[in-house]
BAKE-14793 format. One record per residue (C-alpha): residue number from 1; x, y negated, z negated. Coordinates in nm, 3 decimals, m for minus. Layout:
<node><n>NUM</n><xx>X</xx><yy>Y</yy><zz>Z</zz></node>
...
# end
This chain:
<node><n>1</n><xx>0.004</xx><yy>m0.002</yy><zz>m0.002</zz></node>
<node><n>2</n><xx>0.134</xx><yy>m0.348</yy><zz>0.093</zz></node>
<node><n>3</n><xx>0.106</xx><yy>m0.595</yy><zz>m0.188</zz></node>
<node><n>4</n><xx>0.127</xx><yy>m0.964</yy><zz>m0.133</zz></node>
<node><n>5</n><xx>0.245</xx><yy>m1.239</yy><zz>m0.371</zz></node>
<node><n>6</n><xx>m0.020</xx><yy>m1.477</yy><zz>m0.491</zz></node>
<node><n>7</n><xx>0.121</xx><yy>m1.735</yy><zz>m0.237</zz></node>
<node><n>8</n><xx>0.092</xx><yy>m1.499</yy><zz>0.065</zz></node>
<node><n>9</n><xx>m0.239</xx><yy>m1.370</yy><zz>m0.054</zz></node>
<node><n>10</n><xx>m0.388</xx><yy>m1.717</yy><zz>m0.038</zz></node>
<node><n>11</n><xx>m0.242</xx><yy>m1.762</yy><zz>0.311</zz></node>
<node><n>12</n><xx>m0.395</xx><yy>m1.432</yy><zz>0.421</zz></node>
<node><n>13</n><xx>m0.739</xx><yy>m1.552</yy><zz>0.302</zz></node>
<node><n>14</n><xx>m0.705</xx><yy>m1.843</yy><zz>0.553</zz></node>
<node><n>15</n><xx>m0.669</xx><yy>m1.607</yy><zz>0.848</zz></node>
<node><n>16</n><xx>m1.016</xx><yy>m1.535</yy><zz>1.009</zz></node>
<node><n>17</n><xx>m1.113</xx><yy>m1.178</yy><zz>1.103</zz></node>
<node><n>18</n><xx>m1.043</xx><yy>m1.079</yy><zz>1.462</zz></node>
<node><n>19</n><xx>m0.741</xx><yy>m1.312</yy><zz>1.490</zz></node>
<node><n>20</n><xx>m0.437</xx><yy>m1.268</yy><zz>1.711</zz></node>
<node><n>21</n><xx>m0.172</xx><yy>m1.394</yy><zz>1.471</zz></node>
<node><n>22</n><xx>0.181</xx><yy>m1.529</yy><zz>1.513</zz></node>
<node><n>23</n><xx>0.362</xx><yy>m1.543</yy><zz>1.184</zz></node>
<node><n>24</n><xx>0.669</xx><yy>m1.765</yy><zz>1.239</zz></node>
<node><n>25</n><xx>0.958</xx><yy>m1.710</yy><zz>0.994</zz></node>
<node><n>26</n><xx>0.794</xx><yy>m1.381</yy><zz>0.899</zz></node>
<node><n>27</n><xx>1.085</xx><yy>m1.255</yy><zz>0.692</zz></node>
<node><n>28</n><xx>0.979</xx><yy>m0.892</yy><zz>0.598</zz></node>
<node><n>29</n><xx>0.659</xx><yy>m0.919</yy><zz>0.809</zz></node>
<node><n>30</n><xx>0.458</xx><yy>m0.860</yy><zz>0.503</zz></node>
<node><n>31</n><xx>0.182</xx><yy>m1.101</yy><zz>0.593</zz></node>
<node><n>32</n><xx>0.095</xx><yy>m0.963</yy><zz>0.944</zz></node>
<node><n>33</n><xx>0.146</xx><yy>m0.604</yy><zz>0.817</zz></node>
<node><n>34</n><xx>m0.098</xx><yy>m0.656</yy><zz>0.525</zz></node>
<node><n>35</n><xx>m0.361</xx><yy>m0.825</yy><zz>0.763</zz></node>
<node><n>36</n><xx>m0.325</xx><yy>m0.554</yy><zz>1.013</zz></node>
<node><n>37</n><xx>m0.372</xx><yy>m0.286</yy><zz>0.747</zz></node>
<node><n>38</n><xx>m0.683</xx><yy>m0.478</yy><zz>0.629</zz></node>
<node><n>39</n><xx>m0.821</xx><yy>m0.486</yy><zz>0.987</zz></node>
<node><n>40</n><xx>m0.827</xx><yy>m0.869</yy><zz>0.976</zz></node>
<node><n>41</n><xx>m0.607</xx><yy>m0.912</yy><zz>1.281</zz></node>
<node><n>42</n><xx>m0.632</xx><yy>m0.732</yy><zz>1.609</zz></node>
<node><n>43</n><xx>m0.283</xx><yy>m0.827</yy><zz>1.714</zz></node>
<node><n>44</n><xx>0.029</xx><yy>m0.963</yy><zz>1.540</zz></node>
<node><n>45</n><xx>0.354</xx><yy>m1.122</yy><zz>1.631</zz></node>
<node><n>46</n><xx>0.626</xx><yy>m1.144</yy><zz>1.361</zz></node>
<node><n>47</n><xx>0.880</xx><yy>m1.399</yy><zz>1.459</zz></node>
<node><n>48</n><xx>1.219</xx><yy>m1.435</yy><zz>1.285</zz></node>
<node><n>49</n><xx>1.535</xx><yy>m1.611</yy><zz>1.391</zz></node>
<node><n>50</n><xx>1.785</xx><yy>m1.455</yy><zz>1.143</zz></node>
<node><n>51</n><xx>1.919</xx><yy>m1.101</yy><zz>1.200</zz></node>
<node><n>52</n><xx>1.870</xx><yy>m0.977</yy><zz>0.846</zz></node>
<node><n>53</n><xx>1.505</xx><yy>m1.068</yy><zz>0.796</zz></node>
<node><n>54</n><xx>1.440</xx><yy>m0.962</yy><zz>1.164</zz></node>
<node><n>55</n><xx>1.575</xx><yy>m0.611</yy><zz>1.082</zz></node>
<node><n>56</n><xx>1.372</xx><yy>m0.598</yy><zz>0.762</zz></node>
<node><n>57</n><xx>1.059</xx><yy>m0.693</yy><zz>0.958</zz></node>
<node><n>58</n><xx>1.121</xx><yy>m0.418</yy><zz>1.215</zz></node>
<node><n>59</n><xx>1.158</xx><yy>m0.161</yy><zz>0.931</zz></node>
<node><n>60</n><xx>0.843</xx><yy>m0.284</yy><zz>0.758</zz></node>
<node><n>61</n><xx>0.633</xx><yy>m0.260</yy><zz>1.070</zz></node>
<node><n>62</n><xx>0.770</xx><yy>0.091</yy><zz>1.156</zz></node>
<node><n>63</n><xx>0.722</xx><yy>0.216</yy><zz>0.799</zz></node>
<node><n>64</n><xx>0.363</xx><yy>0.089</yy><zz>0.805</zz></node>
<node><n>65</n><xx>0.284</xx><yy>0.267</yy><zz>1.129</zz></node>
<node><n>66</n><xx>0.195</xx><yy>m0.067</yy><zz>1.290</zz></node>
<node><n>67</n><xx>0.417</xx><yy>m0.063</yy><zz>1.592</zz></node>
<node><n>68</n><xx>0.119</xx><yy>m0.079</yy><zz>1.829</zz></node>
<node><n>69</n><xx>m0.041</xx><yy>m0.368</yy><zz>1.653</zz></node>
<node><n>70</n><xx>0.249</xx><yy>m0.592</yy><zz>1.543</zz></node>
<node><n>71</n><xx>0.538</xx><yy>m0.699</yy><zz>1.775</zz></node>
<node><n>72</n><xx>0.851</xx><yy>m0.816</yy><zz>1.595</zz></node>
<node><n>73</n><xx>1.042</xx><yy>m1.065</yy><zz>1.800</zz></node>
<node><n>74</n><xx>1.370</xx><yy>m1.249</yy><zz>1.731</zz></node>
<node><n>75</n><xx>1.376</xx><yy>m1.610</yy><zz>1.826</zz></node>
<node><n>76</n><xx>1.363</xx><yy>m1.974</yy><zz>1.702</zz></node>
<node><n>77</n><xx>1.023</xx><yy>m2.106</yy><zz>1.606</zz></node>
<node><n>78</n><xx>0.740</xx><yy>m2.081</yy><zz>1.857</zz></node>
<node><n>79</n><xx>0.986</xx><yy>m1.967</yy><zz>2.121</zz></node>
<node><n>80</n><xx>0.877</xx><yy>m1.609</yy><zz>2.034</zz></node>
<node><n>81</n><xx>0.529</xx><yy>m1.660</yy><zz>2.171</zz></node>
<node><n>82</n><xx>0.383</xx><yy>m1.749</yy><zz>2.512</zz></node>
<node><n>83</n><xx>0.096</xx><yy>m2.001</yy><zz>2.555</zz></node>
<node><n>84</n><xx>m0.238</xx><yy>m1.832</yy><zz>2.483</zz></node>
<node><n>85</n><xx>m0.088</xx><yy>m1.530</yy><zz>2.319</zz></node>
<node><n>86</n><xx>m0.204</xx><yy>m1.620</yy><zz>1.958</zz></node>
<node><n>87</n><xx>m0.503</xx><yy>m1.799</yy><zz>1.821</zz></node>
<node><n>88</n><xx>m0.375</xx><yy>m1.831</yy><zz>1.468</zz></node>
<node><n>89</n><xx>m0.028</xx><yy>m1.940</yy><zz>1.364</zz></node>
<node><n>90</n><xx>0.111</xx><yy>m1.917</yy><zz>1.019</zz></node>
<node><n>91</n><xx>0.435</xx><yy>m2.082</yy><zz>0.904</zz></node>
<node><n>92</n><xx>0.538</xx><yy>m2.050</yy><zz>0.542</zz></node>
<node><n>93</n><xx>0.823</xx><yy>m2.072</yy><zz>0.300</zz></node>
<node><n>94</n><xx>1.026</xx><yy>m2.350</yy><zz>0.458</zz></node>
<node><n>95</n><xx>1.053</xx><yy>m2.729</yy><zz>0.437</zz></node>
<node><n>96</n><xx>0.781</xx><yy>m2.961</yy><zz>0.571</zz></node>
<node><n>97</n><xx>1.017</xx><yy>m3.147</yy><zz>0.802</zz></node>
<node><n>98</n><xx>1.137</xx><yy>m2.817</yy><zz>0.952</zz></node>
<node><n>99</n><xx>0.769</xx><yy>m2.693</yy><zz>0.996</zz></node>
<node><n>100</n><xx>0.683</xx><yy>m3.023</yy><zz>1.167</zz></node>
<node><n>101</n><xx>0.995</xx><yy>m2.990</yy><zz>1.400</zz></node>
<node><n>102</n><xx>0.899</xx><yy>m2.624</yy><zz>1.492</zz></node>
<node><n>103</n><xx>0.551</xx><yy>m2.744</yy><zz>1.584</zz></node>
<node><n>104</n><xx>0.680</xx><yy>m3.044</yy><zz>1.781</zz></node>
<node><n>105</n><xx>0.940</xx><yy>m2.833</yy><zz>1.969</zz></node>
<node><n>106</n><xx>0.672</xx><yy>m2.579</yy><zz>2.049</zz></node>
<node><n>107</n><xx>0.376</xx><yy>m2.788</yy><zz>2.139</zz></node>
<node><n>108</n><xx>0.343</xx><yy>m2.621</yy><zz>2.473</zz></node>
<node><n>109</n><xx>0.291</xx><yy>m2.297</yy><zz>2.288</zz></node>
<node><n>110</n><xx>m0.015</xx><yy>m2.420</yy><zz>2.099</zz></node>
<node><n>111</n><xx>m0.248</xx><yy>m2.377</yy><zz>2.395</zz></node>
<node><n>112</n><xx>m0.546</xx><yy>m2.160</yy><zz>2.276</zz></node>
<node><n>113</n><xx>m0.445</xx><yy>m2.172</yy><zz>1.907</zz></node>
<node><n>114</n><xx>m0.750</xx><yy>m2.242</yy><zz>1.698</zz></node>
<node><n>115</n><xx>m0.601</xx><yy>m2.258</yy><zz>1.352</zz></node>
<node><n>116</n><xx>m0.272</xx><yy>m2.342</yy><zz>1.183</zz></node>
<node><n>117</n><xx>m0.200</xx><yy>m2.218</yy><zz>0.831</zz></node>
<node><n>118</n><xx>0.109</xx><yy>m2.393</yy><zz>0.691</zz></node>
<node><n>119</n><xx>0.287</xx><yy>m2.362</yy><zz>0.363</zz></node>
<node><n>120</n><xx>0.574</xx><yy>m2.603</yy><zz>0.321</zz></node>
<node><n>121</n><xx>0.798</xx><yy>m2.559</yy><zz>0.020</zz></node>
<node><n>122</n><xx>0.864</xx><yy>m2.932</yy><zz>0.003</zz></node>
<node><n>123</n><xx>0.793</xx><yy>m3.235</yy><zz>0.234</zz></node>
<node><n>124</n><xx>0.414</xx><yy>m3.176</yy><zz>0.264</zz></node>
<node><n>125</n><xx>0.364</xx><yy>m3.535</yy><zz>0.391</zz></node>
<node><n>126</n><xx>0.573</xx><yy>m3.453</yy><zz>0.697</zz></node>
<node><n>127</n><xx>0.331</xx><yy>m3.174</yy><zz>0.791</zz></node>
<node><n>128</n><xx>0.019</xx><yy>m3.382</yy><zz>0.730</zz></node>
<node><n>129</n><xx>0.171</xx><yy>m3.667</yy><zz>0.941</zz></node>
<node><n>130</n><xx>0.249</xx><yy>m3.434</yy><zz>1.231</zz></node>
<node><n>131</n><xx>m0.105</xx><yy>m3.278</yy><zz>1.223</zz></node>
<node><n>132</n><xx>m0.256</xx><yy>m3.629</yy><zz>1.224</zz></node>
<node><n>133</n><xx>m0.039</xx><yy>m3.751</yy><zz>1.507</zz></node>
<node><n>134</n><xx>m0.090</xx><yy>m3.449</yy><zz>1.721</zz></node>
<node><n>135</n><xx>m0.465</xx><yy>m3.388</yy><zz>1.722</zz></node>
<node><n>136</n><xx>m0.499</xx><yy>m3.140</yy><zz>1.441</zz></node>
<node><n>137</n><xx>m0.769</xx><yy>m3.198</yy><zz>1.176</zz></node>
<node><n>138</n><xx>m0.681</xx><yy>m3.086</yy><zz>0.821</zz></node>
<node><n>139</n><xx>m0.975</xx><yy>m2.875</yy><zz>0.714</zz></node>
<node><n>140</n><xx>m0.855</xx><yy>m2.764</yy><zz>0.372</zz></node>
<node><n>141</n><xx>m0.569</xx><yy>m2.777</yy><zz>0.113</zz></node>
<node><n>142</n><xx>m0.493</xx><yy>m2.519</yy><zz>m0.158</zz></node>
<node><n>143</n><xx>m0.241</xx><yy>m2.560</yy><zz>m0.440</zz></node>
<node><n>144</n><xx>m0.117</xx><yy>m2.282</yy><zz>m0.666</zz></node>
<node><n>145</n><xx>0.159</xx><yy>m2.198</yy><zz>m0.908</zz></node>
<node><n>146</n><xx>0.352</xx><yy>m1.870</yy><zz>m0.898</zz></node>
<node><n>147</n><xx>0.679</xx><yy>m1.772</yy><zz>m1.078</zz></node>
<node><n>148</n><xx>0.728</xx><yy>m2.128</yy><zz>m1.197</zz></node>
<node><n>149</n><xx>0.695</xx><yy>m2.278</yy><zz>m0.846</zz></node>
<node><n>150</n><xx>0.409</xx><yy>m2.472</yy><zz>m0.707</zz></node>
<node><n>151</n><xx>0.298</xx><yy>m2.433</yy><zz>m0.343</zz></node>
<node><n>152</n><xx>0.056</xx><yy>m2.616</yy><zz>m0.117</zz></node>
<node><n>153</n><xx>m0.118</xx><yy>m2.441</yy><zz>0.172</zz></node>
<node><n>154</n><xx>m0.254</xx><yy>m2.653</yy><zz>0.453</zz></node>
<node><n>155</n><xx>m0.517</xx><yy>m2.531</yy><zz>0.707</zz></node>
<node><n>156</n><xx>m0.584</xx><yy>m2.723</yy><zz>1.032</zz></node>
<node><n>157</n><xx>m0.793</xx><yy>m2.684</yy><zz>1.347</zz></node>
<node><n>158</n><xx>m0.785</xx><yy>m2.870</yy><zz>1.675</zz></node>
<node><n>159</n><xx>m0.966</xx><yy>m3.200</yy><zz>1.630</zz></node>
<node><n>160</n><xx>m1.175</xx><yy>m3.151</yy><zz>1.948</zz></node>
<node><n>161</n><xx>m1.315</xx><yy>m2.829</yy><zz>1.792</zz></node>
<node><n>162</n><xx>m1.373</xx><yy>m2.975</yy><zz>1.440</zz></node>
<node><n>163</n><xx>m1.589</xx><yy>m3.256</yy><zz>1.576</zz></node>
<node><n>164</n><xx>m1.440</xx><yy>m3.472</yy><zz>1.292</zz></node>
<node><n>165</n><xx>m1.260</xx><yy>m3.806</yy><zz>1.307</zz></node>
<node><n>166</n><xx>m0.894</xx><yy>m3.735</yy><zz>1.244</zz></node>
<node><n>167</n><xx>m0.852</xx><yy>m4.067</yy><zz>1.062</zz></node>
<node><n>168</n><xx>m1.155</xx><yy>m4.019</yy><zz>0.830</zz></node>
<node><n>169</n><xx>m0.954</xx><yy>m3.809</yy><zz>0.580</zz></node>
<node><n>170</n><xx>m0.707</xx><yy>m4.086</yy><zz>0.526</zz></node>
<node><n>171</n><xx>m0.929</xx><yy>m4.381</yy><zz>0.495</zz></node>
<node><n>172</n><xx>m0.867</xx><yy>m4.577</yy><zz>0.162</zz></node>
<node><n>173</n><xx>m1.016</xx><yy>m4.386</yy><zz>m0.132</zz></node>
<node><n>174</n><xx>m1.128</xx><yy>m4.580</yy><zz>m0.442</zz></node>
<node><n>175</n><xx>m1.034</xx><yy>m4.392</yy><zz>m0.757</zz></node>
<node><n>176</n><xx>m1.185</xx><yy>m4.393</yy><zz>m1.099</zz></node>
<node><n>177</n><xx>m0.973</xx><yy>m4.679</yy><zz>m1.236</zz></node>
<node><n>178</n><xx>m1.055</xx><yy>m4.898</yy><zz>m0.934</zz></node>
<node><n>179</n><xx>m0.722</xx><yy>m4.831</yy><zz>m0.774</zz></node>
<node><n>180</n><xx>m0.731</xx><yy>m4.761</yy><zz>m0.397</zz></node>
<node><n>181</n><xx>m0.540</xx><yy>m4.446</yy><zz>m0.277</zz></node>
<node><n>182</n><xx>m0.419</xx><yy>m4.566</yy><zz>0.070</zz></node>
<node><n>183</n><xx>m0.318</xx><yy>m4.379</yy><zz>0.368</zz></node>
<node><n>184</n><xx>0.042</xx><yy>m4.335</yy><zz>0.244</zz></node>
<node><n>185</n><xx>m0.077</xx><yy>m4.197</yy><zz>m0.091</zz></node>
<node><n>186</n><xx>m0.319</xx><yy>m3.947</yy><zz>0.075</zz></node>
<node><n>187</n><xx>m0.055</xx><yy>m3.834</yy><zz>0.327</zz></node>
<node><n>188</n><xx>0.187</xx><yy>m3.771</yy><zz>0.033</zz></node>
<node><n>189</n><xx>m0.052</xx><yy>m3.634</yy><zz>m0.236</zz></node>
<node><n>190</n><xx>m0.311</xx><yy>m3.468</yy><zz>m0.018</zz></node>
<node><n>191</n><xx>m0.661</xx><yy>m3.600</yy><zz>0.076</zz></node>
<node><n>192</n><xx>m0.840</xx><yy>m3.298</yy><zz>m0.059</zz></node>
<node><n>193</n><xx>m0.596</xx><yy>m3.243</yy><zz>m0.346</zz></node>
<node><n>194</n><xx>m0.643</xx><yy>m3.602</yy><zz>m0.470</zz></node>
<node><n>195</n><xx>m1.007</xx><yy>m3.558</yy><zz>m0.479</zz></node>
<node><n>196</n><xx>m0.995</xx><yy>m3.222</yy><zz>m0.657</zz></node>
<node><n>197</n><xx>m0.723</xx><yy>m3.324</yy><zz>m0.898</zz></node>
<node><n>198</n><xx>m0.663</xx><yy>m2.968</yy><zz>m1.032</zz></node>
<node><n>199</n><xx>m0.448</xx><yy>m2.899</yy><zz>m1.330</zz></node>
<node><n>200</n><xx>m0.174</xx><yy>m2.751</yy><zz>m1.100</zz></node>
<node><n>201</n><xx>m0.174</xx><yy>m3.059</yy><zz>m0.879</zz></node>
<node><n>202</n><xx>m0.149</xx><yy>m3.283</yy><zz>m1.183</zz></node>
<node><n>203</n><xx>0.148</xx><yy>m3.065</yy><zz>m1.310</zz></node>
<node><n>204</n><xx>0.316</xx><yy>m3.096</yy><zz>m0.980</zz></node>
<node><n>205</n><xx>0.308</xx><yy>m3.473</yy><zz>m0.970</zz></node>
<node><n>206</n><xx>0.394</xx><yy>m3.511</yy><zz>m1.333</zz></node>
<node><n>207</n><xx>0.706</xx><yy>m3.307</yy><zz>m1.253</zz></node>
<node><n>208</n><xx>0.781</xx><yy>m3.528</yy><zz>m0.949</zz></node>
<node><n>209</n><xx>0.753</xx><yy>m3.837</yy><zz>m1.176</zz></node>
<node><n>210</n><xx>1.006</xx><yy>m3.679</yy><zz>m1.416</zz></node>
<node><n>211</n><xx>1.249</xx><yy>m3.629</yy><zz>m1.126</zz></node>
<node><n>212</n><xx>1.204</xx><yy>m3.989</yy><zz>m1.006</zz></node>
<node><n>213</n><xx>1.269</xx><yy>m4.116</yy><zz>m1.364</zz></node>
<node><n>214</n><xx>1.600</xx><yy>m3.924</yy><zz>m1.379</zz></node>
<node><n>215</n><xx>1.705</xx><yy>m4.053</yy><zz>m1.039</zz></node>
<node><n>216</n><xx>1.634</xx><yy>m4.410</yy><zz>m1.147</zz></node>
<node><n>217</n><xx>1.831</xx><yy>m4.359</yy><zz>m1.465</zz></node>
<node><n>218</n><xx>2.130</xx><yy>m4.250</yy><zz>m1.265</zz></node>
<node><n>219</n><xx>2.095</xx><yy>m4.541</yy><zz>m1.021</zz></node>
<node><n>220</n><xx>2.072</xx><yy>m4.783</yy><zz>m1.313</zz></node>
<node><n>221</n><xx>2.437</xx><yy>m4.715</yy><zz>m1.386</zz></node>
<node><n>222</n><xx>2.540</xx><yy>m4.854</yy><zz>m1.046</zz></node>
<node><n>223</n><xx>2.570</xx><yy>m5.225</yy><zz>m0.963</zz></node>
<node><n>224</n><xx>2.568</xx><yy>m5.190</yy><zz>m0.586</zz></node>
<node><n>225</n><xx>2.298</xx><yy>m5.363</yy><zz>m0.378</zz></node>
<node><n>226</n><xx>2.205</xx><yy>m5.029</yy><zz>m0.209</zz></node>
<node><n>227</n><xx>2.144</xx><yy>m4.871</yy><zz>m0.553</zz></node>
<node><n>228</n><xx>1.930</xx><yy>m5.164</yy><zz>m0.660</zz></node>
<node><n>229</n><xx>1.725</xx><yy>m5.143</yy><zz>m0.347</zz></node>
<node><n>230</n><xx>1.679</xx><yy>m4.753</yy><zz>m0.377</zz></node>
<node><n>231</n><xx>1.581</xx><yy>m4.791</yy><zz>m0.752</zz></node>
<node><n>232</n><xx>1.322</xx><yy>m5.056</yy><zz>m0.656</zz></node>
<node><n>233</n><xx>1.176</xx><yy>m4.823</yy><zz>m0.400</zz></node>
<node><n>234</n><xx>1.158</xx><yy>m4.531</yy><zz>m0.637</zz></node>
<node><n>235</n><xx>1.000</xx><yy>m4.737</yy><zz>m0.905</zz></node>
<node><n>236</n><xx>0.726</xx><yy>m4.857</yy><zz>m0.672</zz></node>
<node><n>237</n><xx>0.661</xx><yy>m4.494</yy><zz>m0.583</zz></node>
<node><n>238</n><xx>0.650</xx><yy>m4.397</yy><zz>m0.943</zz></node>
<node><n>239</n><xx>0.401</xx><yy>m4.671</yy><zz>m1.012</zz></node>
<node><n>240</n><xx>0.171</xx><yy>m4.541</yy><zz>m0.737</zz></node>
<node><n>241</n><xx>0.186</xx><yy>m4.192</yy><zz>m0.865</zz></node>
<node><n>242</n><xx>0.123</xx><yy>m4.297</yy><zz>m1.224</zz></node>
<node><n>243</n><xx>m0.181</xx><yy>m4.495</yy><zz>m1.112</zz></node>
<node><n>244</n><xx>m0.320</xx><yy>m4.201</yy><zz>m0.912</zz></node>
<node><n>245</n><xx>m0.265</xx><yy>m3.956</yy><zz>m1.204</zz></node>
<node><n>246</n><xx>m0.417</xx><yy>m4.198</yy><zz>m1.448</zz></node>
<node><n>247</n><xx>m0.720</xx><yy>m4.227</yy><zz>m1.231</zz></node>
<node><n>248</n><xx>m0.756</xx><yy>m3.854</yy><zz>m1.158</zz></node>
<node><n>249</n><xx>m0.664</xx><yy>m3.697</yy><zz>m1.493</zz></node>
<node><n>250</n><xx>m1.018</xx><yy>m3.724</yy><zz>m1.623</zz></node>
<node><n>251</n><xx>m1.127</xx><yy>m3.499</yy><zz>m1.338</zz></node>
<node><n>252</n><xx>m0.848</xx><yy>m3.247</yy><zz>m1.391</zz></node>
<node><n>253</n><xx>m0.971</xx><yy>m2.891</yy><zz>m1.409</zz></node>
<node><n>254</n><xx>m0.834</xx><yy>m2.627</yy><zz>m1.655</zz></node>
# end
């Protein structure tokens, strides 16, 4: 039996039944193997650029008896698929800037794709910005904690199919304390996540505040103009985060 981590399990829940899946950066191909065993996907492609994880994925697929359902391919990003070959793409476990660059480099391969499920380890704003700028509507966000790490999972569909206004999610949002969460705040902290203000989300941003405080303490020891400028930028960011947390904390869920 294939067991998924809590993180991969939540990603699996975002893949619709009957999908043709391309899992980019598939590592051991656990996600497509699990979904194939469950009968959720009718076809899977596990893409991996590094030789070690690629070999592990091949072994996993063979051991699971899924050779006829899942094709393990070695290549960089979306280079492993052809246009129209997949209707769902998952990319998980890497930085948001890298995920955005993979999507940008492979835009021609997104023809026929009806859903993106993306799990950046850091840099979630870069993913949201790419989706917004390239005609993908963010339909949902999930946040969870596992083994001391916090993960966000972003699901998006083509704007033309969603029938929604791409910009609507990032229109200024008035919070409980009268503060307005602007476009930059919502891109950074998540339009759905800000509204839900879960305990895990609050924990994540409290932790981010702590990191910024430490950075500012280090910068305070420097007299250079560059350090002063960076400290001012970080303190302005801290103020925005604190205001959002103050407004959202009353809504926090246990």
